[in-house]
mmCIF file as gemmi writes it, N, C-alpha and C atoms, coordinates in Angstrom:
data_model
loop_
_atom_site.group_PDB
_atom_site.id
_atom_site.type_symbol
_atom_site.label_atom_id
_atom_site.label_alt_id
_atom_site.label_comp_id
_atom_site.label_asym_id
_atom_site.label_entity_id
_atom_site.label_seq_id
_atom_site.pdbx_PDB_ins_code
_atom_site.Cartn_x
_atom_site.Cartn_y
_atom_site.Cartn_z
_atom_site.occupancy
_atom_site.B_iso_or_equiv
_atom_site.pdbx_formal_charge
_atom_site.auth_seq_id
_atom_site.auth_asym_id
_atom_site.pdbx_PDB_model_num
ATOM 1 N N . UNK Axp A 1 ? -89.228 -118.642 95.815 1 0 ? 1 A 1
ATOM 2 C CA . UNK Axp A 1 ? -88.195 -118.613 95.237 1 0 ? 1 A 1
ATOM 3 C C . UNK Axp A 1 ? -89.123 -118.702 93.428 1 0 ? 1 A 1
ATOM 4 N N . UNK Axp A 2 ? -88.366 -117.991 92.351 1 0 ? 2 A 1
ATOM 5 C CA . UNK Axp A 2 ? -88.798 -117.863 91.009 1 0 ? 2 A 1
ATOM 6 C C . UNK Axp A 2 ? -88.452 -118.708 90.208 1 0 ? 2 A 1
ATOM 7 N N . UNK Axp A 3 ? -88.981 -119.304 89.562 1 0 ? 3 A 1
ATOM 8 C CA . UNK Axp A 3 ? -88.231 -120.121 88.503 1 0 ? 3 A 1
ATOM 9 C C . UNK Axp A 3 ? -88.522 -119.192 86.989 1 0 ? 3 A 1
ATOM 10 N N . UNK Axp A 4 ? -88.245 -119.819 85.941 1 0 ? 4 A 1
ATOM 11 C CA . UNK Axp A 4 ? -88.427 -119.123 84.744 1 0 ? 4 A 1
ATOM 12 C C . UNK Axp A 4 ? -89.897 -118.461 84.254 1 0 ? 4 A 1
ATOM 13 N N . UNK Axp A 5 ? -91.051 -119.102 84.826 1 0 ? 5 A 1
ATOM 14 C CA . UNK Axp A 5 ? -92.371 -118.549 84.438 1 0 ? 5 A 1
ATOM 15 C C . UNK Axp A 5 ? -93.047 -118.103 85.87 1 0 ? 5 A 1
ATOM 16 N N . UNK Axp A 6 ? -93.193 -118.914 86.806 1 0 ? 6 A 1
ATOM 17 C CA . UNK Axp A 6 ? -93.892 -118.849 87.765 1 0 ? 6 A 1
ATOM 18 C C . UNK Axp A 6 ? -93.344 -118.787 89.295 1 0 ? 6 A 1
ATOM 19 N N . UNK Axp A 7 ? -94.028 -118.201 90.214 1 0 ? 7 A 1
ATOM 20 C CA . UNK Axp A 7 ? -93.401 -118.139 91.447 1 0 ? 7 A 1
ATOM 21 C C . UNK Axp A 7 ? -94.517 -119.145 92.587 1 0 ? 7 A 1
ATOM 22 N N . UNK Axp A 8 ? -93.769 -119.566 93.657 1 0 ? 8 A 1
ATOM 23 C CA . UNK Axp A 8 ? -94.752 -120.11 94.723 1 0 ? 8 A 1
ATOM 24 C C . UNK Axp A 8 ? -94.925 -119.153 95.695 1 0 ? 8 A 1
ATOM 25 N N . UNK Axp A 9 ? -95.956 -118.736 95.544 1 0 ? 9 A 1
ATOM 26 C CA . UNK Axp A 9 ? -96.832 -117.706 96.172 1 0 ? 9 A 1
ATOM 27 C C . UNK Axp A 9 ? -97.104 -117.649 97.72 1 0 ? 9 A 1
ATOM 28 N N . UNK Axp A 10 ? -97.103 -116.785 98.874 1 0 ? 10 A 1
ATOM 29 C CA . UNK Axp A 10 ? -96.279 -115.525 98.463 1 0 ? 10 A 1
ATOM 30 C C . UNK Axp A 10 ? -94.645 -115.619 98.643 1 0 ? 10 A 1
ATOM 31 N N . UNK Axp A 11 ? -94.215 -115.119 98.247 1 0 ? 11 A 1
ATOM 32 C CA . UNK Axp A 11 ? -92.465 -115.36 98.054 1 0 ? 11 A 1
ATOM 33 C C . UNK Axp A 11 ? -92.069 -113.853 97.995 1 0 ? 11 A 1
ATOM 34 N N . UNK Axp A 12 ? -90.794 -113.802 98.734 1 0 ? 12 A 1
ATOM 35 C CA . UNK Axp A 12 ? -89.944 -112.519 98.899 1 0 ? 12 A 1
ATOM 36 C C . UNK Axp A 12 ? -89.465 -111.953 97.483 1 0 ? 12 A 1
ATOM 37 N N . UNK Axp A 13 ? -89.285 -111.001 96.948 1 0 ? 13 A 1
ATOM 38 C CA . UNK Axp A 13 ? -88.286 -110.972 95.782 1 0 ? 13 A 1
ATOM 39 C C . UNK Axp A 13 ? -87.851 -109.193 95.987 1 0 ? 13 A 1
ATOM 40 N N . UNK Axp A 14 ? -86.604 -109.485 96.45 1 0 ? 14 A 1
ATOM 41 C CA . UNK Axp A 14 ? -86.125 -107.859 96.656 1 0 ? 14 A 1
ATOM 42 C C . UNK Axp A 14 ? -86.98 -107.46 97.614 1 0 ? 14 A 1
ATOM 43 N N . UNK Axp A 15 ? -87.298 -106.075 97.945 1 0 ? 15 A 1
ATOM 44 C CA . UNK Axp A 15 ? -87.92 -105.46 98.545 1 0 ? 15 A 1
ATOM 45 C C . UNK Axp A 15 ? -89.516 -105.83 98.735 1 0 ? 15 A 1
ATOM 46 N N . UNK Axp A 16 ? -89.934 -106.71 97.569 1 0 ? 16 A 1
ATOM 47 C CA . UNK Axp A 16 ? -91.374 -106.872 97.378 1 0 ? 16 A 1
ATOM 48 C C . UNK Axp A 16 ? -91.495 -108.251 98.11 1 0 ? 16 A 1
ATOM 49 N N . UNK Axp A 17 ? -93.012 -108.75 98.439 1 0 ? 17 A 1
ATOM 50 C CA . UNK Axp A 17 ? -93.343 -109.517 98.479 1 0 ? 17 A 1
ATOM 51 C C . UNK Axp A 17 ? -94.732 -110.109 97.784 1 0 ? 17 A 1
ATOM 52 N N . UNK Axp A 18 ? -94.498 -110.866 96.692 1 0 ? 18 A 1
ATOM 53 C CA . UNK Axp A 18 ? -95.112 -111.095 95.487 1 0 ? 18 A 1
ATOM 54 C C . UNK Axp A 18 ? -96.315 -112.167 96.108 1 0 ? 18 A 1
ATOM 55 N N . UNK Axp A 19 ? -97.601 -111.481 96.212 1 0 ? 19 A 1
ATOM 56 C CA . UNK Axp A 19 ? -99.029 -111.971 96.951 1 0 ? 19 A 1
ATOM 57 C C . UNK Axp A 19 ? -99.565 -112.958 95.836 1 0 ? 19 A 1
ATOM 58 N N . UNK Axp A 20 ? -100.206 -112.406 94.618 1 0 ? 20 A 1
ATOM 59 C CA . UNK Axp A 20 ? -100.801 -113.26 93.945 1 0 ? 20 A 1
ATOM 60 C C . UNK Axp A 20 ? -100.96 -112.653 92.507 1 0 ? 20 A 1
ATOM 61 N N . UNK Axp A 21 ? -100.943 -113.381 91.514 1 0 ? 21 A 1
ATOM 62 C CA . UNK Axp A 21 ? -101.094 -113.377 90.095 1 0 ? 21 A 1
ATOM 63 C C . UNK Axp A 21 ? -102.275 -112.292 89.944 1 0 ? 21 A 1
ATOM 64 N N . UNK Axp A 22 ? -102.155 -111.14 89.331 1 0 ? 22 A 1
ATOM 65 C CA . UNK Axp A 22 ? -103.268 -110.092 88.568 1 0 ? 22 A 1
ATOM 66 C C . UNK Axp A 22 ? -103.208 -110.647 87.311 1 0 ? 22 A 1
ATOM 67 N N . UNK Axp A 23 ? -102.457 -110.909 86.543 1 0 ? 23 A 1
ATOM 68 C CA . UNK Axp A 23 ? -102.751 -111.013 85.054 1 0 ? 23 A 1
ATOM 69 C C . UNK Axp A 23 ? -101.508 -111.716 84.444 1 0 ? 23 A 1
ATOM 70 N N . UNK Axp A 24 ? -101.752 -112.094 83.264 1 0 ? 24 A 1
ATOM 71 C CA . UNK Axp A 24 ? -100.64 -112.433 82.15 1 0 ? 24 A 1
ATOM 72 C C . UNK Axp A 24 ? -100.886 -112.144 81.02 1 0 ? 24 A 1
ATOM 73 N N . UNK Axp A 25 ? -99.59 -111.839 80.29 1 0 ? 25 A 1
ATOM 74 C CA . UNK Axp A 25 ? -99.57 -111.053 78.933 1 0 ? 25 A 1
ATOM 75 C C . UNK Axp A 25 ? -98.94 -112.1 78.531 1 0 ? 25 A 1
ATOM 76 N N . UNK Axp A 26 ? -98.705 -111.583 76.851 1 0 ? 26 A 1
ATOM 77 C CA . UNK Axp A 26 ? -97.769 -112.272 75.631 1 0 ? 26 A 1
ATOM 78 C C . UNK Axp A 26 ? -96.541 -112.157 76.537 1 0 ? 26 A 1
ATOM 79 N N . UNK Axp A 27 ? -96.05 -111.201 77.164 1 0 ? 27 A 1
ATOM 80 C CA . UNK Axp A 27 ? -94.597 -111.171 77.274 1 0 ? 27 A 1
ATOM 81 C C . UNK Axp A 27 ? -94.47 -110.952 79.121 1 0 ? 27 A 1
ATOM 82 N N . UNK Axp A 28 ? -95.709 -110.81 79.829 1 0 ? 28 A 1
ATOM 83 C CA . UNK Axp A 28 ? -95.247 -110.409 80.887 1 0 ? 28 A 1
ATOM 84 C C . UNK Axp A 28 ? -96.276 -111.258 82.283 1 0 ? 28 A 1
ATOM 85 N N . UNK Axp A 29 ? -95.956 -111.347 83.352 1 0 ? 29 A 1
ATOM 86 C CA . UNK Axp A 29 ? -96.946 -111.748 84.401 1 0 ? 29 A 1
ATOM 87 C C . UNK Axp A 29 ? -96.849 -110.17 85.239 1 0 ? 29 A 1
ATOM 88 N N . UNK Axp A 30 ? -97.949 -109.89 85.736 1 0 ? 30 A 1
ATOM 89 C CA . UNK Axp A 30 ? -98.144 -108.984 86.866 1 0 ? 30 A 1
ATOM 90 C C . UNK Axp A 30 ? -98.643 -109.786 88.284 1 0 ? 30 A 1
ATOM 91 N N . UNK Axp A 31 ? -98.083 -109.322 89.544 1 0 ? 31 A 1
ATOM 92 C CA . UNK Axp A 31 ? -98.395 -109.357 90.811 1 0 ? 31 A 1
ATOM 93 C C . UNK Axp A 31 ? -98.878 -108.382 91.669 1 0 ? 31 A 1
ATOM 94 N N . UNK Axp A 32 ? -99.684 -108.508 92.271 1 0 ? 32 A 1
ATOM 95 C CA . UNK Axp A 32 ? -99.971 -108.086 93.568 1 0 ? 32 A 1
ATOM 96 C C . UNK Axp A 32 ? -99.211 -108.1 94.651 1 0 ? 32 A 1
ATOM 97 N N . UNK Axp A 33 ? -98.277 -107.186 95.195 1 0 ? 33 A 1
ATOM 98 C CA . UNK Axp A 33 ? -97.45 -107.285 95.974 1 0 ? 33 A 1
ATOM 99 C C . UNK Axp A 33 ? -97.345 -106.286 96.897 1 0 ? 33 A 1
ATOM 100 N N . UNK Axp A 34 ? -96.59 -106.683 97.985 1 0 ? 34 A 1
ATOM 101 C CA . UNK Axp A 34 ? -96.538 -105.383 99.13 1 0 ? 34 A 1
ATOM 102 C C . UNK Axp A 34 ? -95.086 -104.917 99.053 1 0 ? 34 A 1
ATOM 103 N N . UNK Axp A 35 ? -94.852 -103.743 99.026 1 0 ? 35 A 1
ATOM 104 C CA . UNK Axp A 35 ? -93.475 -103.168 98.927 1 0 ? 35 A 1
ATOM 105 C C . UNK Axp A 35 ? -93.118 -102.965 100.465 1 0 ? 35 A 1
ATOM 106 N N . UNK Axp A 36 ? -92.152 -103.813 101.01 1 0 ? 36 A 1
ATOM 107 C CA . UNK Axp A 36 ? -91.842 -103.791 102.288 1 0 ? 36 A 1
ATOM 108 C C . UNK Axp A 36 ? -91.449 -102.255 102.831 1 0 ? 36 A 1
ATOM 109 N N . UNK Axp A 37 ? -90.371 -101.806 102.387 1 0 ? 37 A 1
ATOM 110 C CA . UNK Axp A 37 ? -89.647 -100.561 103.13 1 0 ? 37 A 1
ATOM 111 C C . UNK Axp A 37 ? -90.959 -99.285 103.444 1 0 ? 37 A 1
ATOM 112 N N . UNK Axp A 38 ? -92.003 -99.636 102.251 1 0 ? 38 A 1
ATOM 113 C CA . UNK Axp A 38 ? -93.124 -98.521 102.582 1 0 ? 38 A 1
ATOM 114 C C . UNK Axp A 38 ? -94.449 -98.803 102.978 1 0 ? 38 A 1
ATOM 115 N N . UNK Axp A 39 ? -94.253 -100.314 103.161 1 0 ? 39 A 1
ATOM 116 C CA . UNK Axp A 39 ? -95.66 -100.92 103.449 1 0 ? 39 A 1
ATOM 117 C C . UNK Axp A 39 ? -96.657 -100.502 102.581 1 0 ? 39 A 1
ATOM 118 N N . UNK Axp A 40 ? -96.634 -100.772 101.66 1 0 ? 40 A 1
ATOM 119 C CA . UNK Axp A 40 ? -97.878 -100.427 100.223 1 0 ? 40 A 1
ATOM 120 C C . UNK Axp A 40 ? -98.1 -101.457 99.369 1 0 ? 40 A 1
ATOM 121 N N . UNK Axp A 41 ? -99.197 -101.53 99.12 1 0 ? 41 A 1
ATOM 122 C CA . UNK Axp A 41 ? -99.711 -102.461 98.005 1 0 ? 41 A 1
ATOM 123 C C . UNK Axp A 41 ? -99.082 -101.68 96.538 1 0 ? 41 A 1
ATOM 124 N N . UNK Axp A 42 ? -98.251 -102.689 95.601 1 0 ? 42 A 1
ATOM 125 C CA . UNK Axp A 42 ? -98.279 -102.209 94.145 1 0 ? 42 A 1
ATOM 126 C C . UNK Axp A 42 ? -98.432 -103.134 93.491 1 0 ? 42 A 1
ATOM 127 N N . UNK Axp A 43 ? -98.333 -103.191 92.025 1 0 ? 43 A 1
ATOM 128 C CA . UNK Axp A 43 ? -98.114 -104.445 91.091 1 0 ? 43 A 1
ATOM 129 C C . UNK Axp A 43 ? -96.737 -104.099 90.482 1 0 ? 43 A 1
ATOM 130 N N . UNK Axp A 44 ? -96.151 -105.756 90.587 1 0 ? 44 A 1
ATOM 131 C CA . UNK Axp A 44 ? -95 -105.508 90.06 1 0 ? 44 A 1
ATOM 132 C C . UNK Axp A 44 ? -94.956 -106.484 88.728 1 0 ? 44 A 1
ATOM 133 N N . UNK Axp A 45 ? -94.468 -106.137 87.78 1 0 ? 45 A 1
ATOM 134 C CA . UNK Axp A 45 ? -94.444 -106.568 86.606 1 0 ? 45 A 1
ATOM 135 C C . UNK Axp A 45 ? -92.944 -107.496 86.194 1 0 ? 45 A 1
ATOM 136 N N . UNK Axp A 46 ? -93.221 -108.517 85.938 1 0 ? 46 A 1
ATOM 137 C CA . UNK Axp A 46 ? -91.793 -109.33 85.157 1 0 ? 46 A 1
ATOM 138 C C . UNK Axp A 46 ? -92.333 -109.677 83.958 1 0 ? 46 A 1
ATOM 139 N N . UNK Axp A 47 ? -90.903 -109.947 83.285 1 0 ? 47 A 1
ATOM 140 C CA . UNK Axp A 47 ? -90.645 -110.645 82.004 1 0 ? 47 A 1
ATOM 141 C C . UNK Axp A 47 ? -91.3 -112.179 82.526 1 0 ? 47 A 1
ATOM 142 N N . UNK Axp A 48 ? -92.26 -112.677 81.334 1 0 ? 48 A 1
ATOM 143 C CA . UNK Axp A 48 ? -92.772 -113.912 82.046 1 0 ? 48 A 1
ATOM 144 C C . UNK Axp A 48 ? -91.659 -115.052 81.64 1 0 ? 48 A 1
ATOM 145 N N . UNK Axp A 49 ? -90.572 -114.91 80.978 1 0 ? 49 A 1
ATOM 146 C CA . UNK Axp A 49 ? -89.675 -116.085 80.666 1 0 ? 49 A 1
ATOM 147 C C . UNK Axp A 49 ? -88.507 -115.776 81.973 1 0 ? 49 A 1
ATOM 148 N N . UNK Axp A 50 ? -88.595 -114.996 82.65 1 0 ? 50 A 1
ATOM 149 C CA . UNK Axp A 50 ? -87.67 -114.619 83.614 1 0 ? 50 A 1
ATOM 150 C C . UNK Axp A 50 ? -86.347 -114.599 83.058 1 0 ? 50 A 1
ATOM 151 N N . UNK Axp A 51 ? -85.549 -115.35 84.101 1 0 ? 51 A 1
ATOM 152 C CA . UNK Axp A 51 ? -83.783 -115.288 84.14 1 0 ? 51 A 1
ATOM 153 C C . UNK Axp A 51 ? -83.683 -115.797 82.572 1 0 ? 51 A 1
ATOM 154 N N . UNK Axp A 52 ? -84.326 -116.328 81.867 1 0 ? 52 A 1
ATOM 155 C CA . UNK Axp A 52 ? -84.324 -117.062 80.681 1 0 ? 52 A 1
ATOM 156 C C . UNK Axp A 52 ? -84.417 -115.791 79.507 1 0 ? 52 A 1
ATOM 157 N N . UNK Axp A 53 ? -84.954 -114.701 79.859 1 0 ? 53 A 1
ATOM 158 C CA . UNK Axp A 53 ? -85.185 -113.622 78.707 1 0 ? 53 A 1
ATOM 159 C C . UNK Axp A 53 ? -84.069 -113.64 77.737 1 0 ? 53 A 1
ATOM 160 N N . UNK Axp A 54 ? -84.734 -113.266 76.827 1 0 ? 54 A 1
ATOM 161 C CA . UNK Axp A 54 ? -83.416 -113.148 75.542 1 0 ? 54 A 1
ATOM 162 C C . UNK Axp A 54 ? -83.384 -111.6 75.76 1 0 ? 54 A 1
ATOM 163 N N . UNK Axp A 55 ? -81.955 -111.054 75.139 1 0 ? 55 A 1
ATOM 164 C CA . UNK Axp A 55 ? -81.783 -109.947 75.141 1 0 ? 55 A 1
ATOM 165 C C . UNK Axp A 55 ? -83.072 -108.481 74.611 1 0 ? 55 A 1
ATOM 166 N N . UNK Axp A 56 ? -83.511 -109.145 73.278 1 0 ? 56 A 1
ATOM 167 C CA . UNK Axp A 56 ? -84.856 -108.301 72.727 1 0 ? 56 A 1
ATOM 168 C C . UNK Axp A 56 ? -86.016 -108.221 73.954 1 0 ? 56 A 1
ATOM 169 N N . UNK Axp A 57 ? -86.017 -109.215 74.737 1 0 ? 57 A 1
ATOM 170 C CA . UNK Axp A 57 ? -87.392 -109.322 75.264 1 0 ? 57 A 1
ATOM 171 C C . UNK Axp A 57 ? -86.788 -108.154 76.544 1 0 ? 57 A 1
ATOM 172 N N . UNK Axp A 58 ? -85.523 -108.227 76.826 1 0 ? 58 A 1
ATOM 173 C CA . UNK Axp A 58 ? -85.453 -107.139 77.715 1 0 ? 58 A 1
ATOM 174 C C . UNK Axp A 58 ? -85.245 -105.997 77.623 1 0 ? 58 A 1
ATOM 175 N N . UNK Axp A 59 ? -84.905 -105.575 76.3 1 0 ? 59 A 1
ATOM 176 C CA . UNK Axp A 59 ? -84.63 -104.47 75.803 1 0 ? 59 A 1
ATOM 177 C C . UNK Axp A 59 ? -86.182 -103.889 75.573 1 0 ? 59 A 1
ATOM 178 N N . UNK Axp A 60 ? -86.957 -104.717 75.175 1 0 ? 60 A 1
ATOM 179 C CA . UNK Axp A 60 ? -88.448 -104.154 74.9 1 0 ? 60 A 1
ATOM 180 C C . UNK Axp A 60 ? -89.153 -104.195 76.201 1 0 ? 60 A 1
ATOM 181 N N . UNK Axp A 61 ? -88.786 -104.758 77.208 1 0 ? 61 A 1
ATOM 182 C CA . UNK Axp A 61 ? -89.396 -104.838 78.662 1 0 ? 61 A 1
ATOM 183 C C . UNK Axp A 61 ? -88.918 -103.419 78.986 1 0 ? 61 A 1
ATOM 184 N N . UNK Axp A 62 ? -88.048 -103.073 78.924 1 0 ? 62 A 1
ATOM 185 C CA . UNK Axp A 62 ? -87.501 -101.666 79.671 1 0 ? 62 A 1
ATOM 186 C C . UNK Axp A 62 ? -87.801 -100.225 78.933 1 0 ? 62 A 1
ATOM 187 N N . UNK Axp A 63 ? -87.92 -100.682 77.333 1 0 ? 63 A 1
ATOM 188 C CA . UNK Axp A 63 ? -88.871 -99.511 76.435 1 0 ? 63 A 1
ATOM 189 C C . UNK Axp A 63 ? -90.144 -99.216 77.067 1 0 ? 63 A 1
ATOM 190 N N . UNK Axp A 64 ? -90.787 -100.465 77.082 1 0 ? 64 A 1
ATOM 191 C CA . UNK Axp A 64 ? -92.351 -100.394 77.909 1 0 ? 64 A 1
ATOM 192 C C . UNK Axp A 64 ? -92.301 -99.675 78.7 1 0 ? 64 A 1
ATOM 193 N N . UNK Axp A 65 ? -91.315 -99.562 79.824 1 0 ? 65 A 1
ATOM 194 C CA . UNK Axp A 65 ? -91.186 -98.915 81.285 1 0 ? 65 A 1
ATOM 195 C C . UNK Axp A 65 ? -90.961 -97.339 81.149 1 0 ? 65 A 1
ATOM 196 N N . UNK Axp A 66 ? -90.238 -97.508 80.236 1 0 ? 66 A 1
ATOM 197 C CA . UNK Axp A 66 ? -89.742 -95.651 79.788 1 0 ? 66 A 1
ATOM 198 C C . UNK Axp A 66 ? -90.908 -95.05 79.191 1 0 ? 66 A 1
ATOM 199 N N . UNK Axp A 67 ? -91.578 -95.812 78.447 1 0 ? 67 A 1
ATOM 200 C CA . UNK Axp A 67 ? -92.997 -94.877 77.496 1 0 ? 67 A 1
ATOM 201 C C . UNK Axp A 67 ? -93.542 -94.758 78.645 1 0 ? 67 A 1
ATOM 202 N N . UNK Axp A 68 ? -94.123 -95.801 79.322 1 0 ? 68 A 1
ATOM 203 C CA . UNK Axp A 68 ? -95.148 -95.552 80.585 1 0 ? 68 A 1
ATOM 204 C C . UNK Axp A 68 ? -94.761 -94.478 81.421 1 0 ? 68 A 1
ATOM 205 N N . UNK Axp A 69 ? -93.318 -94.329 81.894 1 0 ? 69 A 1
ATOM 206 C CA . UNK Axp A 69 ? -93.214 -93.733 83.128 1 0 ? 69 A 1
ATOM 207 C C . UNK Axp A 69 ? -93.059 -92.343 82.344 1 0 ? 69 A 1
ATOM 208 N N . UNK Axp A 70 ? -93.105 -91.839 80.991 1 0 ? 70 A 1
ATOM 209 C CA . UNK Axp A 70 ? -92.928 -90.852 80.609 1 0 ? 70 A 1
ATOM 210 C C . UNK Axp A 70 ? -94.457 -89.99 80.33 1 0 ? 70 A 1
ATOM 211 N N . UNK Axp A 71 ? -95.156 -91.125 80.765 1 0 ? 71 A 1
ATOM 212 C CA . UNK Axp A 71 ? -96.862 -90.449 80.476 1 0 ? 71 A 1
ATOM 213 C C . UNK Axp A 71 ? -97.479 -90.039 81.677 1 0 ? 71 A 1
ATOM 214 N N . UNK Axp A 72 ? -98.362 -88.947 81.674 1 0 ? 72 A 1
ATOM 215 C CA . UNK Axp A 72 ? -99.107 -88.512 83.192 1 0 ? 72 A 1
ATOM 216 C C . UNK Axp A 72 ? -100.415 -88.534 82.812 1 0 ? 72 A 1
ATOM 217 N N . UNK Axp A 73 ? -101.339 -89.318 83.38 1 0 ? 73 A 1
ATOM 218 C CA . UNK Axp A 73 ? -102.663 -89.415 82.562 1 0 ? 73 A 1
ATOM 219 C C . UNK Axp A 73 ? -103.625 -90.284 83.832 1 0 ? 73 A 1
ATOM 220 N N . UNK Axp A 74 ? -104.672 -89.981 84.507 1 0 ? 74 A 1
ATOM 221 C CA . UNK Axp A 74 ? -105.27 -90.761 85.505 1 0 ? 74 A 1
ATOM 222 C C . UNK Axp A 74 ? -105.577 -92.122 84.983 1 0 ? 74 A 1
ATOM 223 N N . UNK Axp A 75 ? -105.639 -92.476 83.906 1 0 ? 75 A 1
ATOM 224 C CA . UNK Axp A 75 ? -105.883 -93.489 83.51 1 0 ? 75 A 1
ATOM 225 C C . UNK Axp A 75 ? -104.603 -94.765 83.001 1 0 ? 75 A 1
ATOM 226 N N . UNK Axp A 76 ? -103.309 -94.148 83.421 1 0 ? 76 A 1
ATOM 227 C CA . UNK Axp A 76 ? -102.101 -94.722 82.958 1 0 ? 76 A 1
ATOM 228 C C . UNK Axp A 76 ? -101.369 -95.111 84.438 1 0 ? 76 A 1
ATOM 229 N N . UNK Axp A 77 ? -100.952 -96.33 84.532 1 0 ? 77 A 1
ATOM 230 C CA . UNK Axp A 77 ? -100.216 -96.769 85.561 1 0 ? 77 A 1
ATOM 231 C C . UNK Axp A 77 ? -99.011 -95.61 85.881 1 0 ? 77 A 1
ATOM 232 N N . UNK Axp A 78 ? -98.525 -95.871 86.938 1 0 ? 78 A 1
ATOM 233 C CA . UNK Axp A 78 ? -97.377 -94.903 87.256 1 0 ? 78 A 1
ATOM 234 C C . UNK Axp A 78 ? -96.371 -95.921 87.563 1 0 ? 78 A 1
ATOM 235 N N . UNK Axp A 79 ? -95.014 -95.636 86.762 1 0 ? 79 A 1
ATOM 236 C CA . UNK Axp A 79 ? -93.717 -96.551 87.28 1 0 ? 79 A 1
ATOM 237 C C . UNK Axp A 79 ? -93.084 -95.573 88.58 1 0 ? 79 A 1
ATOM 238 N N . UNK Axp A 80 ? -92.861 -96.457 89.34 1 0 ? 80 A 1
ATOM 239 C CA . UNK Axp A 80 ? -92.179 -96.136 90.81 1 0 ? 80 A 1
ATOM 240 C C . UNK Axp A 80 ? -90.658 -96.597 90.472 1 0 ? 80 A 1
ATOM 241 N N . UNK Axp A 81 ? -90.463 -97.925 90.105 1 0 ? 81 A 1
ATOM 242 C CA . UNK Axp A 81 ? -89.128 -98.595 89.958 1 0 ? 81 A 1
ATOM 243 C C . UNK Axp A 81 ? -89.355 -99.719 88.79 1 0 ? 81 A 1
ATOM 244 N N . UNK Axp A 82 ? -88.042 -99.497 88.127 1 0 ? 82 A 1
ATOM 245 C CA . UNK Axp A 82 ? -87.654 -100.878 87.525 1 0 ? 82 A 1
ATOM 246 C C . UNK Axp A 82 ? -86.428 -101.249 87.582 1 0 ? 82 A 1
ATOM 247 N N . UNK Axp A 83 ? -86.085 -102.366 87.138 1 0 ? 83 A 1
ATOM 248 C CA . UNK Axp A 83 ? -84.687 -103.211 87.523 1 0 ? 83 A 1
ATOM 249 C C . UNK Axp A 83 ? -84.674 -104.6 87.333 1 0 ? 83 A 1
ATOM 250 N N . UNK Axp A 84 ? -83.743 -105.135 87.876 1 0 ? 84 A 1
ATOM 251 C CA . UNK Axp A 84 ? -83.592 -106.469 88.055 1 0 ? 84 A 1
ATOM 252 C C . UNK Axp A 84 ? -82.767 -106.885 89.275 1 0 ? 84 A 1
ATOM 253 N N . UNK Axp A 85 ? -83.497 -108.369 89.661 1 0 ? 85 A 1
ATOM 254 C CA . UNK Axp A 85 ? -83.283 -108.602 90.994 1 0 ? 85 A 1
ATOM 255 C C . UNK Axp A 85 ? -83.027 -110.095 90.721 1 0 ? 85 A 1
ATOM 256 N N . UNK Axp A 86 ? -81.797 -110.656 90.914 1 0 ? 86 A 1
ATOM 257 C CA . UNK Axp A 86 ? -81.288 -112.023 91.001 1 0 ? 86 A 1
ATOM 258 C C . UNK Axp A 86 ? -81.883 -112.442 89.398 1 0 ? 86 A 1
ATOM 259 N N . UNK Axp A 87 ? -81.32 -111.903 88.138 1 0 ? 87 A 1
ATOM 260 C CA . UNK Axp A 87 ? -81.401 -112.012 87.144 1 0 ? 87 A 1
ATOM 261 C C . UNK Axp A 87 ? -82.904 -111.947 86.422 1 0 ? 87 A 1
ATOM 262 N N . UNK Axp A 88 ? -84.078 -111.36 87.207 1 0 ? 88 A 1
ATOM 263 C CA . UNK Axp A 88 ? -85.485 -111.345 86.911 1 0 ? 88 A 1
ATOM 264 C C . UNK Axp A 88 ? -85.837 -110.035 86.654 1 0 ? 88 A 1
ATOM 265 N N . UNK Axp A 89 ? -86.015 -109.508 85.33 1 0 ? 89 A 1
ATOM 266 C CA . UNK Axp A 89 ? -86.607 -107.921 85.494 1 0 ? 89 A 1
ATOM 267 C C . UNK Axp A 89 ? -87.971 -107.582 85.659 1 0 ? 89 A 1
ATOM 268 N N . UNK Axp A 90 ? -88.101 -106.536 86.544 1 0 ? 90 A 1
ATOM 269 C CA . UNK Axp A 90 ? -89.324 -105.896 86.446 1 0 ? 90 A 1
ATOM 270 C C . UNK Axp A 90 ? -89.553 -104.186 86.803 1 0 ? 90 A 1
């Protein structure tokens, strides 16, 4: 289960199994995860404040995802999916 800042790992999060924390920033936490339906490793970023995120944090989070998703460059990550699961935005 996820609380507002940290998960007990490994844990299931929708179609993903969160395995370990790769990094933390001012706004988010990035996990190494396995996407179950495609059996591939991915990185999953979530808002650090979890289900307690403010409307402003959620707006900024999705704006960042849209910005990164519109760019195509080998040094920039590819965004495959974003959304919300059980109150947690990813």
